[in-house]
N, C-alpha and C positions, 0 to 999 in steps of 0.2 A: 554267333554261330561258329562251329568248328569247321575243320577242313572237310569232314565227311557229312556236314549238315546237322550234326547233333547240337543240342542246346547246351550252352555253357552257363552254369549258374553265375550270377553276379558276385563279384568279390565284395566282402563287407569287412570293415575294420572299425575299430573304436577311435573316436577323437577325444583325447583326454585334455583337460584344461592345462594350459601352460602359464606358469608364473614367472615374472621377471621384474626387475627394478630398472626404471628408465628415468631419463631427464627430459623435461618438457620446456622448450624455449618458445616464448610468445613475445609479440611486440604490441604494446598497448599505448596509444597516444605517442607513438614514436619513441617509447621507452621500453628497452628490452627487459623481459621478465624471465627468470630461470627458476623452475621448480625441480628440486633434486630429490632423489630417493623416493620416487613415486612408485608404489607397488601396483603392478598391473597384472590382471588375470585374463587370459584370452580363452574364449570358448568357441569351439567349432560349431556353428549353427548354419542352417539354411536361411537364405535371404528371405525376409518378410514372414518367416514363421514366428520368430520372436521380435517384438517391436515395442515401442514406447507409446504412452498415451498421446504425446505430442505429435508423433507421426501418424496416429490414427485419425487425426482431425480431417473431416471431409470424406472419410472412407465408410463403406458399408460392408460388413463381413457376415458370412453365414455362421462361423464358429469363432468364438473368442474365449480364451482361457486366461483369466486374470490371476496372476501369481501373487501380487501384493497391491496394497492401496497406499496412495500418497494423499493424505488429508491436508498437507501444508500448501498445496498448489491450488489456487482458486479455480473452481469448476472442473478440476481434473476428473473427479469421480463421475460427473455427468457426461463428460466427453467419452469416457471409456464405455459406460453402460449404454449410451445411445448409438454406438457403432454397430451393434449386432442387430440383424434383421428380425430374428425371432427369439423369444425367451428360451426356447428349447436349445438354442445354440450358445447359450451363455453358461460358462462353467467357472466357478469360483474356487480357487485353491485356499483362499482365506476369506472368512465371512466378512460382510460389510458391517462395520460397527454402527449400530443405530443410535448410540449415545453421542456420536460426534455431531457437532453443530456446524451445519453447512450454511455458511454465511452468504448472503446475496451480495452482488457486486454493487456497492453504493455509488461508485463512480459511473457505472453504466446507468443506474437508475436516475442519477442527477443529470446525465447527458440526455436521456429520454425526456425528462421534464423540461430541460432547456429547449430541446427541439420542438416540443409541443407549444411552449411559450412563443418561440420564434415563428412557428406556423400560424398561431393565432394572431400574432401581431402583424405578420405579412398579409394575411387575408383581410384583416381590418383595414390596413393601409390601401389595399387594392379595391376595396368595396366603395367606389364612388357612385353610390346608387346601385346600378346593375352592371357597371363596367367591369370586365374581367380581363385578366392578364393572359396573353396568348402564348408567349414563349414557354417551352418546356425545359429550357436550359436553366440549371441551378443558378440563382442570383449571385453575381460576383460582388466584390466589395464596391465597385463603382455603381453597380445596379442598385445595391442597397441604399446608397446615397441618393440616387435618382428617385427612388421610391418616395423620399421625403421632400423632394424639390419639384416634382412634376406638376405642371399647371395645365388644366384642361381648357380646351377651346370648343366653342359651339360652331357647328357647320350647318350647311343648308338643310339637310333632311333630319334635323334635330338629333343627330347622332353625335357622340362625343369621342374624340381621339386625343392622344397625347402629342404634345409638340416636342417632347424629348426623344431620345434614342429608343426608348422602350415602346414596343408595338402593342396596340390594344385592338381588340375586335370591335367594329362598329356594332351598336346595339340600340335598343329602344331608349327613348329619353328617360333618364332617371329622375327621381324626385329632386326638385330644385333645392330644397332645404338640405338634403344630404350632400349635394354638390358644394354648396356654400360652406357647409361645416367641414367637409374634407379639404377644400381649398384653403380655408383659414388655418386648419391644423397643420397642413404640410407646406405652408407658404414660406417659412424661413427654417434654416437649419438650427438656429439657436434654440428654438422650442424643443426640437427633438433631442439636442445635446443635453439640455437641462433635464429632460425626462429620463434619458439614459443614465445620467449621473445619479438621479434619485433612485432609480432601480438598482444600481450598483451599491449604493449606500444601504438600501434595505436588505439586499442579498448578503452584504458583509455582516450586518447585525444579526441576520438569521443564522448564518453559519456559526457564529461564536468562535470559541477556540482561539487560534492564533491571530489576533488583530494587533498590528504593530502599534498604532496610536490608540491610547486609551483615554477616555474622559476621566479626569481625576475623581469625579463623583461616582464613577462606575467601579472603582477599585475597592474590593472588600478587605483584602489583606495585603500588606507589603512587608517584605523581609527587611528588618531594621539594619542588619549588617551589610546588606547588598540590595539596594532599591531596584535593581534590574529584575528581581524576582517578585512578582505580584500576581494576585488572583482576582478576577472580576466577580461580581455578584452572580453573573450568569454561570461562570465556571463552578462556583460553590454549589450551585444547584445540581451539578453533575455528581456530587457525592451522595445524592439520594439513591436509595436502592433501585436497581433496574436500569441505571444510566451508565454510559461509558465515560471513563475519565479522559480528559484532554491533556494537551502538552503543558498547559500552565500548572495543573495539579502535579503531574509527574515531575516536572523540572523543579518546582518548589519543594516537593518532598525529598528529591534527590539532594538538593542543597542542604536541607536539614540533616540528611544522613552524613554528609561531609562534616558538618559542625559537630554532630553527635560523636562521630568516630574520633575526632580530634580531642574531645573532652573525656570520653568514657572508655576508649579502647586503645590498645597499643599499636594498632595497625594504621598505616597512612592510606587513606582512601581518596580516590578521585572519581567523581561522577560526571560523565559527559552529558550534554543536553540531548534531548530526544531528536533534534534535527541533525545529529551527527551522520547517521546512515543516509539520510536524504541528501546530504551535501557530498559525501564521499562516493555515493553511488547514484549520480544523476542519470536521468532518462532522456534519451534523444532518439526520435524516430523509432520508438518501441524497442530500443536497445538500452542496456544498462552498462555504464562505463565506470571504471575505477579512476577517481580523481583525487590524488593525495594533496595536490596543491590547494584544493578548496578548503581543506581543514588543517593545513600544515601548521598554522599558528594558533590553533585551538588549545594546544597543550605545549607550553614552552619547556616544561620539565621533561626529563628523559623517562622512558617507560619504567626502568628499574628503580626509580626514586619512589615509586608507590608499591604497596603490597597488593592492593586490589584496585582495579579500574572497572567501573560499572557503565554499561551502555544500554539504556532503555531504547527499544526499537519500536517505532510506530510503523507497522507494516501496512502500506497503502491506505492509511487512515481507517483501517478496519479492525486491527488487532494489535495488542501489545505483547512484546516478548522482551527478554533480558539476556544480554551477553555479558560475561564476566571474564576479565583477564586476571589470572592469578600469576603474578610475576615470580613469586618464590618457587613455585612448582612448574613454571613454564607451561601453564595449561590455560586454554581458552574454552569456556564452557557455555553452552546455549540452554537457557531455561524457557520453556514454552508451556503454558498451562493448557494449551489446546493440542499438544503433541505434534506441532508442526516441524517441518524440516528446516534447520538453520544452517545448512552447509554453506550457502552463499555468504551469510554474515560472518561465519567462522573463518572462511578463506579470506574475506575482506579484511578482518581484523588481524589475521596473520601477516598479510601484506603490509598493513598499516604499521604494525610494531616493527617489522623489518625496515620499512622506509624511515621510521622514527629512530632508528639506531640500534635496535636489539636484533642481532642476526642469529640468535640461538634457535635451536629446534624447539618448536612448540607443539604440544599435544592438543588436538582438536576433539572435543567431547560434544557430541550432538544427540545424545540419548535423551531428548526432551520429554519423551513419554514416561521416563522413570521418575521425574519430579512431580510436584503437586499438580493435580489436574482439576480444572473447573468443570462444573456440571451444568453451567448455564452459558449464555452468550454475551454477558456484559461485565463480568468480573475480572477480565484479563489484566486490566490496569491495576486493580487491587492486588492481584497475585504478584505482579512485578514489584510493587512497593514493599509488600510484606516479605517476599523472597530476598530482596535487597537488604532489608533489616536483619534477617537471619544471617545472611552471608557476612556482613561487616562485623557481626558478633561471633564469627567463627563457627557458625552452625550450618549444617546441611539442611536445606529446606525440606521438611517432611511433615506437612500438615495437609488438611483436607478442606473441602468446601464448608463444612460445619465450623471449622476454626475461623475461616474468613468471615462467615456470617456473624460471628460474635466479636471478632477482633479487627476486622479489616477496615471498613469505611469509617467506623467510629473513631479508631485510633488515628487515621489519616486526618479526619476533620479536626480532632483535638490538637494534633500537631500543628496544623496550619493556623488555627485560631490562637494558639498560645505562642506560635513561632518557636516552638521547642519540641523536639521529637519525643513522642509519648511511647515508651517501651511497651511491648506486648509480651505476654507470657510464652515461653517455649514449650 
């Protein structure tokens, strides 16, 4: 309002993006980190008008405008789409790609199965006829032990109660045979421990993949030049069409690539094991940390002593990708046949090569969607192996799913069986 009561129109002005180069200082595990020449662009926005999928979790909005999709983060698409109350309030600036493979969270599925088994086992232990457990407090570690050692006593009105700390409701007299059977089964801890041990052994065999101790009769192929690399009969079955490759196959093939490059190419190649990223980026309390000390001795040579360093990446046991360090051009590139985002792994490798002695400026290339892309949900490991073969031969991976169908699994199987890399046509 003006002095005379007239309406004054609001002043409007444009907020233009501001670009600047900054330095970022961080402290990680009491170790100072310095990121130099970081290009930053600031946009003037209103709070909560523009946001991220992470911040949308737990919210409900009338209108959501999706600017871009991130297929590399698990469940991100679901989180964004489920935040809008009505379909009429959802606006897409970029269409959702129906060809993308939305993987289910295998860890979550495994956890649900384990919880169901635990629930079934707990109910079975508590069913001493018709005796039921009263407490609604989740069983602690001590309570679980008590469930296996509790002894029932008979009292005056034919009701049964527990003599241990666990409280039970009095009830009608259960079947005597059930009581004797339950008491015999839970009488000693040793029986329960033996049973738990057997269950763990069965679960370990069912999981397959990385089992530290192998039965010699279970080993299908062992690398002659280095007996640390071997493949079990169960892992060989994963080379059948429609199955995911595991760490044994990937690491065995990568070792063959090293041997092949030394004999047939002029480049010096180093292939790290698939556990590298798991060790350098450990998880604790749902947080990811950078731990150089964990892999410090994995490569005693300096980074510049190699022309190419290959890093197969097992992403949360659900997907395979490949990161490559090109030392001659000072470039770190991420290859993902599913078009995922590899910024985390690229930044990690840049920190690793810096800590390992190479302080040069490195270019990070994360355009994974420009490389070969799979059209199914199980050939990611095959794409990693074939892309690695192209790279050590000085070729840029530029093939398709049809090429993998004819040259992928068959060439990997022949290479393992003959312990000699079988070349594929370019």
